[in-house]
C-alpha positions as CSV (number, residue, x, y, z in Angstrom):
1,M,36.9,26.2,-139.3
2,Q,37.2,27.3,-142.9
3,A,39.2,30.4,-143.6
4,A,37.7,33.2,-145.7
5,S,38.5,32.8,-149.4
6,P,41.1,35.2,-150.7
7,D,40.3,37.5,-153.6
8,S,41.4,36.8,-157.1
9,A,44.3,39.2,-156.9
10,A,45.7,37.4,-153.9
11,V,45.3,34.0,-155.6
12,D,47.2,35.3,-158.7
13,A,50.0,36.6,-156.5
14,V,50.4,33.3,-154.7
15,R,50.4,31.4,-158.0
16,K,53.0,33.7,-159.5
17,A,55.2,33.3,-156.4
18,D,54.8,29.5,-156.6
19,A,55.8,29.5,-160.3
20,L,58.8,31.8,-159.7
21,A,60.0,29.7,-156.8
22,G,59.6,26.6,-158.9
23,E,61.6,28.1,-161.8
24,T,64.3,29.3,-159.4
25,L,64.7,25.9,-157.7
26,A,64.7,24.1,-161.1
27,R,67.6,26.3,-162.4
28,F,69.5,25.9,-159.2
29,A,69.1,22.1,-159.3
30,A,70.1,22.0,-163.0
31,Q,73.3,24.1,-162.3
32,Q,74.3,21.8,-159.4
33,M,73.8,18.7,-161.4
34,T,75.5,19.9,-164.6
35,A,78.5,21.0,-162.6
36,Q,79.3,17.4,-161.9
37,P,79.6,14.3,-164.1
38,E,76.5,12.2,-164.2
39,A,78.1,9.3,-162.4
40,D,79.1,11.4,-159.5
41,L,75.6,12.6,-158.7
42,P,73.8,11.0,-155.8
43,A,71.1,8.6,-156.8
44,E,68.3,10.7,-155.2
45,W,69.4,13.7,-157.3
46,R,69.3,11.7,-160.5
47,T,65.8,10.4,-159.6
48,A,64.4,13.9,-158.7
49,R,66.0,15.6,-161.7
50,D,63.2,14.9,-164.1
51,K,60.4,15.5,-161.6
52,P,58.6,18.9,-161.3
53,V,59.3,21.1,-158.3
54,P,56.3,21.3,-155.9
55,P,54.7,24.7,-155.3
56,A,55.3,26.5,-152.0
57,L,52.3,24.9,-150.2
58,G,52.9,21.4,-151.6
59,W,50.9,19.3,-154.0
60,R,47.1,19.5,-153.6
61,K,46.5,15.7,-153.1
62,P,46.3,13.3,-150.2
63,G,49.6,12.2,-148.7
64,A,51.6,15.0,-150.4
65,G,52.3,17.0,-147.2
66,R,50.4,20.0,-148.3
67,S,50.2,22.9,-145.8
68,P,46.9,24.9,-145.6
69,F,48.8,28.1,-144.9
70,T,52.1,29.7,-145.2
71,P,53.5,30.1,-141.6
72,G,55.0,33.4,-140.5
73,L,58.1,32.2,-138.8
74,A,60.3,34.4,-136.5
75,R,64.0,34.6,-137.6
76,W,66.6,33.7,-134.9
77,V,70.3,34.0,-135.2
78,A,72.6,31.8,-133.0
79,P,75.7,29.6,-133.3
80,T,75.3,26.0,-134.4
81,S,76.3,24.7,-131.0
82,Q,73.2,26.5,-129.5
83,L,70.7,25.8,-132.2
84,A,71.5,22.1,-132.1
85,G,69.9,22.0,-128.6
86,L,66.6,23.2,-130.0
87,Y,66.2,20.6,-132.7
88,P,63.7,19.2,-133.5
89,F,62.0,22.5,-132.5
90,V,59.3,20.9,-130.3
91,L,58.1,24.2,-128.8
92,S,55.1,25.8,-130.4
93,A,55.4,29.0,-132.4
94,G,52.3,30.8,-131.0
95,A,50.0,28.4,-129.0
96,P,49.3,29.5,-125.4
97,P,51.3,28.0,-122.6
98,G,50.1,25.5,-120.0
99,V,49.3,21.8,-119.5
100,P,49.5,20.1,-123.0
101,V,45.9,19.2,-123.7
102,G,46.2,18.3,-127.4
103,Q,47.2,19.4,-130.9
104,H,45.7,22.3,-132.8
105,Q,43.5,20.7,-135.5
106,F,44.7,23.1,-138.2
107,T,48.1,24.4,-137.4
108,L,49.2,21.1,-135.7
109,E,50.8,23.0,-132.9
110,P,50.7,21.7,-129.3
111,V,48.2,23.6,-127.2
112,G,48.5,24.2,-123.5
113,L,45.8,25.2,-121.0
114,D,46.5,26.7,-117.6
115,A,44.1,29.4,-116.4
116,G,46.6,30.6,-113.9
117,E,49.4,31.0,-116.4
118,W,46.9,32.7,-118.9
119,L,46.0,35.1,-116.1
120,R,49.6,36.0,-115.5
121,S,50.1,36.4,-119.2
122,G,47.2,38.8,-119.5
123,L,45.2,36.4,-121.8
124,V,42.2,36.2,-119.4
125,T,40.9,38.1,-116.4
126,N,40.0,35.2,-114.1
127,T,40.7,31.5,-113.6
128,G,37.2,30.1,-114.0
129,I,36.8,27.3,-116.7
130,Y,33.3,26.2,-117.9
131,L,33.4,22.7,-119.4
132,T,30.4,21.4,-121.4
133,G,29.6,18.7,-123.9
134,E,27.7,15.6,-124.7
135,P,28.2,12.6,-122.4
136,G,31.1,10.4,-123.5
137,T,33.0,13.0,-125.4
138,G,35.8,13.4,-122.9
139,K,34.9,16.1,-120.4
140,S,36.2,14.2,-117.4
141,T,39.2,13.2,-119.4
142,I,40.4,16.7,-120.1
143,A,39.6,17.7,-116.5
144,R,41.9,14.9,-115.3
145,R,44.6,15.9,-117.8
146,L,44.6,19.4,-116.3
147,M,44.7,18.0,-112.8
148,W,47.6,15.7,-113.6
149,G,49.6,18.3,-115.4
150,L,49.0,21.1,-112.9
151,S,50.0,18.7,-110.1
152,A,53.4,18.3,-111.7
153,F,53.8,22.1,-111.3
154,G,53.0,21.9,-107.6
155,T,49.4,22.8,-107.8
156,G,47.1,21.1,-105.3
157,V,44.3,18.9,-106.8
158,L,40.9,19.1,-105.3
159,V,37.7,17.1,-106.2
160,P,35.2,18.4,-103.6
161,A,32.4,15.9,-104.6
162,D,33.2,13.0,-106.8
163,T,29.7,11.6,-107.4
164,K,30.9,8.8,-109.8
165,G,34.2,7.9,-108.1
166,E,36.0,8.5,-111.4
167,H,38.7,10.9,-110.1
168,R,39.7,8.8,-107.1
169,A,42.3,6.7,-108.9
170,L,44.2,9.7,-110.2
171,V,44.2,11.6,-106.9
172,E,45.6,8.4,-105.2
173,A,48.2,8.0,-107.9
174,L,49.3,11.6,-107.3
175,G,49.8,10.8,-103.6
176,G,46.7,12.6,-102.5
177,T,44.0,11.6,-99.9
178,C,40.6,10.2,-100.7
179,V,37.7,10.0,-98.3
180,T,34.5,8.0,-99.0
181,L,31.3,9.5,-97.6
182,G,28.2,7.4,-97.0
183,R,26.2,5.4,-94.6
184,G,28.4,3.2,-92.5
185,L,31.5,5.0,-94.0
186,H,32.7,8.5,-93.2
187,R,30.3,11.3,-92.2
188,I,30.7,15.0,-92.3
189,N,29.4,17.6,-89.8
190,L,27.9,20.7,-91.5
191,L,29.2,22.8,-88.6
192,D,32.7,21.5,-88.8
193,P,35.2,24.3,-89.7
194,G,37.5,21.6,-91.1
195,P,41.1,22.6,-91.7
196,L,40.2,26.2,-91.1
197,G,39.6,25.5,-87.4
198,S,43.0,24.0,-86.9
199,V,44.8,27.3,-87.9
200,V,43.0,29.7,-85.6
201,D,45.9,29.5,-83.1
202,E,48.5,30.0,-85.8
203,V,47.3,33.4,-86.9
204,P,48.1,36.6,-85.0
205,A,46.0,37.3,-81.9
206,A,44.4,40.3,-83.6
207,E,43.2,38.1,-86.5
208,Q,41.8,35.2,-84.4
209,D,38.5,36.9,-83.6
210,R,37.9,37.7,-87.3
211,L,38.7,34.1,-88.2
212,R,36.3,32.7,-85.6
213,K,33.5,34.9,-87.0
214,E,34.4,33.7,-90.5
215,I,34.1,30.1,-89.3
216,Q,30.7,30.8,-87.7
217,S,29.4,32.5,-90.9
218,R,30.5,29.5,-93.1
219,A,29.0,27.0,-90.6
220,L,25.6,28.8,-90.6
221,T,25.7,29.2,-94.4
222,L,26.3,25.4,-94.9
223,T,23.6,24.5,-92.4
224,E,21.1,26.8,-93.9
225,G,21.9,25.3,-97.3
226,G,21.4,21.8,-96.0
227,L,18.1,22.7,-94.4
228,T,16.9,24.4,-97.6
229,I,17.7,21.2,-99.6
230,A,16.1,18.9,-97.0
231,S,12.8,20.8,-97.0
232,G,12.8,22.3,-100.4
233,R,12.3,26.0,-99.3
234,P,14.6,28.7,-97.9
235,L,14.7,29.5,-94.2
236,D,12.6,32.5,-93.0
237,D,13.9,35.2,-90.7
238,A,12.9,33.5,-87.5
239,E,14.5,30.2,-88.5
240,R,17.8,31.9,-89.5
241,L,17.8,33.9,-86.2
242,G,17.1,30.8,-84.2
243,L,19.9,28.9,-85.9
244,A,22.4,31.7,-85.3
245,L,21.4,32.0,-81.6
246,A,21.8,28.3,-81.0
247,Y,25.3,28.3,-82.5
248,E,26.4,31.4,-80.5
249,L,25.0,30.0,-77.3
250,H,26.9,26.7,-77.8
251,A,30.1,28.7,-78.5
252,R,29.7,30.5,-75.1
253,R,29.0,27.3,-73.2
254,R,31.6,25.1,-74.8
255,P,34.1,27.2,-76.7
256,A,36.6,24.4,-77.2
257,D,34.1,22.0,-78.8
258,T,32.7,22.0,-82.4
259,P,28.9,22.0,-82.3
260,T,26.9,19.4,-84.1
261,L,23.3,19.5,-85.4
262,A,22.2,17.5,-82.4
263,D,23.7,20.1,-80.1
264,L,21.7,22.8,-81.8
265,V,18.5,20.8,-81.4
266,T,19.2,20.3,-77.7
267,I,19.7,24.0,-77.1
268,L,16.6,25.0,-79.0
269,R,14.5,22.5,-77.1
270,E,15.7,23.9,-73.8
271,A,14.5,27.3,-75.1
272,P,16.8,29.3,-72.8
273,E,16.1,32.9,-71.8
274,E,18.9,34.2,-74.2
275,V,17.0,32.7,-77.2
276,R,13.6,33.9,-76.1
277,A,14.8,37.5,-75.5
278,A,16.6,37.8,-78.8
279,M,13.6,36.5,-80.7
280,H,11.2,38.9,-78.8
281,A,8.9,36.1,-77.9
282,A,6.3,37.1,-75.3
283,D,6.5,33.7,-73.5
284,E,7.6,30.1,-73.8
285,V,4.5,29.2,-75.8
286,E,5.2,31.8,-78.5
287,L,8.9,30.8,-78.5
288,A,8.0,27.2,-79.0
289,R,5.8,28.2,-81.9
290,L,8.6,30.2,-83.5
291,L,11.2,27.4,-83.1
292,R,9.0,24.5,-84.1
293,P,9.6,24.8,-87.9
294,L,13.4,25.0,-87.4
295,L,13.4,22.0,-85.1
296,V,11.4,19.9,-87.6
297,R,13.8,20.9,-90.4
298,L,16.9,20.0,-88.3
299,Q,15.3,16.6,-87.7
300,L,15.1,16.1,-91.4
301,L,18.9,16.2,-91.6
302,L,19.3,13.8,-88.7
303,R,16.7,11.2,-89.5
304,G,15.0,9.5,-92.4
305,P,16.9,9.2,-95.8
306,L,19.7,11.4,-94.4
307,A,20.2,9.5,-91.1
308,G,23.8,8.9,-90.2
309,L,25.4,11.2,-92.8
310,F,25.4,14.5,-90.9
311,A,24.9,13.4,-87.3
312,G,27.8,13.8,-84.9
313,Q,31.3,15.0,-85.6
314,S,33.2,14.5,-88.9
315,T,35.0,11.2,-88.9
316,F,38.0,12.3,-91.1
317,S,40.7,14.9,-91.2
318,I,43.1,15.7,-94.0
319,D,46.6,17.2,-94.0
320,A,46.5,20.7,-95.7
321,D,49.8,19.9,-97.4
322,T,48.5,16.8,-99.2
323,P,49.1,16.8,-103.0
324,G,45.4,16.3,-103.6
325,V,42.0,15.6,-102.0
326,C,39.0,13.6,-103.4
327,L,35.8,13.5,-101.4
328,D,34.2,10.4,-102.9
329,L,30.3,10.3,-102.9
330,S,29.9,7.4,-105.3
331,R,28.8,5.0,-102.6
332,L,26.2,7.6,-101.6
333,T,24.8,8.2,-105.1
334,S,24.1,4.5,-105.7
335,D,21.5,4.1,-103.0
336,A,20.4,7.6,-101.9
337,E,17.9,10.1,-103.2
338,D,19.0,13.4,-104.7
339,T,18.3,15.3,-101.5
340,A,21.0,13.3,-99.6
341,V,23.5,13.7,-102.5
342,A,22.9,17.4,-102.8
343,V,23.4,18.0,-99.1
344,A,26.6,15.9,-99.1
345,M,27.9,17.8,-102.1
346,L,27.3,21.1,-100.4
347,A,29.0,20.0,-97.2
348,A,31.9,18.6,-99.2
349,W,32.3,21.9,-101.1
350,G,32.3,23.9,-97.9
351,W,34.9,21.6,-96.3
352,S,37.1,21.9,-99.4
353,A,36.9,25.7,-99.4
354,A,38.0,25.6,-95.7
355,L,41.0,23.5,-96.8
356,I,42.1,26.1,-99.3
357,D,41.5,29.1,-97.0
358,A,43.4,27.3,-94.2
359,G,46.6,27.5,-96.2
360,Q,46.0,31.1,-97.0
361,E,45.4,32.1,-93.4
362,S,48.5,30.2,-92.1
363,G,50.7,31.8,-94.7
364,R,51.3,28.6,-96.7
365,R,50.6,30.1,-100.2
366,R,49.6,27.4,-102.6
367,T,47.6,27.2,-105.8
368,W,44.8,24.8,-106.4
369,V,42.7,23.3,-109.2
370,Q,39.3,22.1,-108.2
371,V,36.6,20.3,-110.3
372,F,32.9,20.9,-109.7
373,D,31.0,18.1,-111.5
374,E,27.2,17.3,-111.4
375,H,26.8,21.0,-110.2
376,W,23.1,20.9,-111.1
377,R,22.2,18.4,-108.3
378,V,22.7,21.2,-105.7
379,L,21.3,24.1,-107.7
380,R,18.0,22.3,-108.4
381,A,17.5,21.3,-104.8
382,G,15.5,24.3,-104.0
383,A,14.9,28.0,-104.5
384,G,17.8,30.2,-103.4
385,M,20.4,27.5,-103.7
386,V,22.3,29.3,-106.5
387,E,23.1,32.2,-104.2
388,L,24.1,29.8,-101.3
389,T,26.4,27.7,-103.5
390,D,27.9,30.8,-105.0
391,Q,28.8,31.9,-101.5
392,V,30.3,28.5,-100.6
393,T,32.3,28.1,-103.8
394,R,33.3,31.6,-104.8
395,L,37.0,31.2,-104.9
396,G,39.1,32.7,-107.7
397,R,42.3,34.4,-108.6
398,H,42.7,36.2,-105.3
399,R,42.9,32.7,-103.6
400,G,45.0,31.1,-106.2
401,V,42.3,28.7,-107.3
402,Q,41.4,27.4,-110.8
403,S,37.8,26.2,-110.8
404,I,36.4,23.8,-113.5
405,L,32.6,23.9,-113.7
406,A,31.5,20.8,-115.7
407,T,28.0,20.2,-117.0
408,H,26.4,18.3,-119.9
409,S,24.1,21.1,-121.0
410,L,22.8,24.6,-120.2
411,D,19.4,22.8,-119.7
412,D,20.8,21.9,-116.3
413,F,20.5,25.5,-115.3
414,R,17.4,26.4,-117.3
415,A,15.5,23.9,-115.2
416,L,16.1,25.8,-111.9
417,P,12.9,26.7,-110.0
418,T,12.9,30.5,-110.3
419,E,13.8,33.0,-112.9
420,E,16.1,34.7,-110.4
421,D,18.1,31.5,-109.9
422,R,18.3,30.9,-113.6
423,A,19.7,34.4,-114.2
424,K,22.3,33.9,-111.4
425,A,23.3,30.5,-112.7
426,K,23.8,32.0,-116.1
427,G,26.0,34.6,-114.6
428,M,28.1,31.9,-112.9
429,V,28.8,30.5,-116.4
430,A,29.4,33.9,-117.9
431,R,32.0,34.8,-115.2
432,C,34.2,31.9,-116.4
433,A,36.9,33.5,-118.6
434,I,37.6,30.2,-120.4
435,A,35.0,27.8,-122.0
436,V,36.0,24.3,-123.1
437,V,33.2,23.1,-125.4
438,A,33.0,19.4,-126.6
439,A,30.6,18.0,-129.2
440,Q,27.1,19.7,-128.9
441,P,24.0,19.8,-131.1
442,Q,23.0,23.0,-132.8
443,S,20.1,23.6,-130.3
444,E,22.6,23.6,-127.4
445,L,25.1,25.8,-129.3
446,D,22.5,28.4,-130.0
447,A,21.8,28.7,-126.3
448,L,25.5,28.6,-125.4
449,A,26.3,31.4,-127.9
450,S,24.3,33.8,-125.8
451,I,26.9,33.4,-123.0
452,V,30.1,32.2,-124.8
453,P,31.0,34.2,-128.0
454,L,31.1,31.5,-130.7
455,S,31.5,32.4,-134.4
456,P,29.4,30.5,-137.0
457,D,32.4,28.6,-138.2
458,E,33.3,27.6,-134.6
459,M,29.8,26.4,-134.0
460,A,29.8,24.5,-137.3
461,L,33.0,22.7,-136.3
462,I,31.6,21.8,-132.9
463,R,28.4,20.6,-134.4
464,S,30.3,18.3,-136.8
465,W,31.8,16.5,-133.8
466,A,28.3,15.6,-132.6
467,A,27.3,13.7,-135.8
468,P,28.4,10.0,-135.9
469,P,29.0,9.2,-139.6
470,T,27.9,5.6,-139.6
471,W,25.9,2.9,-137.8
472,S,28.8,0.5,-138.0
473,A,29.6,-1.2,-134.7
474,G,33.0,-0.4,-133.2
475,S,33.3,3.1,-134.7
476,Q,34.3,5.8,-132.2
477,H,32.2,8.9,-131.6
478,P,33.6,11.6,-133.9
479,G,33.6,14.1,-131.0
480,R,35.6,12.1,-128.5
481,G,38.7,13.9,-127.5
482,Q,37.9,17.1,-129.6
483,F,37.4,20.4,-127.8
484,M,37.0,24.1,-128.7
485,I,38.8,26.3,-126.2
486,K,37.4,29.8,-126.0
487,A,38.8,32.7,-124.0
488,R,36.1,35.3,-124.3
489,E,36.3,37.1,-127.7
490,R,39.6,35.5,-128.7
491,L,39.7,33.1,-131.6
492,G,38.8,29.6,-130.6
493,L,41.4,26.8,-130.4
494,P,40.1,23.6,-131.8
495,V,42.1,20.8,-130.1
496,R,42.4,17.1,-130.6
497,M,43.5,15.3,-127.5
498,R,45.2,11.9,-127.4
499,L,46.0,9.9,-124.3
500,A,49.4,8.7,-123.4
501,A,49.7,5.0,-122.5
502,A,50.5,5.8,-118.9
503,E,47.2,7.7,-118.3
504,R,44.7,5.5,-120.1
505,R,43.8,3.5,-117.0
506,F,42.6,6.7,-115.3
507,H,40.2,7.6,-118.1
508,D,38.2,4.4,-118.8
509,T,34.7,5.2,-117.6
510,D,33.1,2.3,-119.5
511,Q,34.4,-0.5,-117.3
512,A,30.9,-1.5,-116.1
513,W,30.0,-2.4,-119.7
514,R,33.1,-4.6,-120.4
515,Q,32.8,-8.4,-120.0
């Protein structure tokens, strides 16, 4: 970003100050050198004696070490023994604290990013991070840098749905647990309370009933979302009531067992009197007519393209104290349609939310960072999915969670089926207090500026990162590793990130194209 040009009076003042400083230094140097015999002067003094003194900002030419600004430095007073421990002054003078994500492109200060620390410092009001940019510019890389750095501070790392399998290696290196979902691999039960169910007996007796109702609400929300994705339309009132009645009846019959989708199908086929009375059906024929659409939709989750993914109990469990969790869906995305992937993502999100809440309910306070990638797959699956996913994933500062929402473009949200869903999706982005923007074309920046307050200079800089300068083979995309970090109306932080040798192996996403 180019700073505003100073007026002529300010320019004259700077020039006079430079000239005065140069004259003063020249007189001082002359006095020092004339006070001693020529032969006693150091060689570098004799060499520099006849050269002009540079101005305060340095010479205006390449390689001269010129500074674009005069820094305002704080003055500190301390004995030499203490100041020696600070040298070479590696701490930044004004950049925000957090995980080091790169170097400021203008001030050259190290820049940190930690939504939790920024919240404690009063820099932001919530811990949501919206991450966007063209493919190949490093969105996943900066997300993994944040996960790695925050893990070093004791924060749990959570990748609820890794559709590409690109975060698995890092989570395993951090000592976390990875689970691969797919046909012939692990499966997940939409009605499974996950880690939240294991802490019911740990909470006080007065809280157990509340927690069971919370578990029921989550299970029904996830199942409703799965049915909506499978059939492409929301559930009507009769279907929602039938689903809830089947769940409650199973809980009364077998309170110690976790229900499965097949269990609900069995109960609804039996059409017991409890279900008929609650649905106000005149007879069994009318009840069968009311329940038939729900039974058909449940079969869609148990058969066809989704067969084996959600039938039966979950085949995995994870310790709530693990350093990190990655639910790997990459095997599923390689051979399944978008419907199966979207249902699996929604189920994985719900399970991960249960992992976070289990620690809160049991009193084991812990902060988490979670990455939501390919978010559009679930949102586009059907009308009403934005509201359902928002209910599943709405975790924030009151839960100690930093959420990173990553997308390539706002077009992912503009393609939603209804205007209501598009407005809600836009609100999800707007609620994120921090935006990290990689290289984008002008058309995308114009749309983004309606949500994220970007100045013309900031947009010009981001746009410049999206313009490869040459067709020469082997040249790197100019926007790779460059990000603009925006916290609402605050001045943006243009950052250039470089990878340490130890972390490069976790960020190579082009391995499939290497011979």
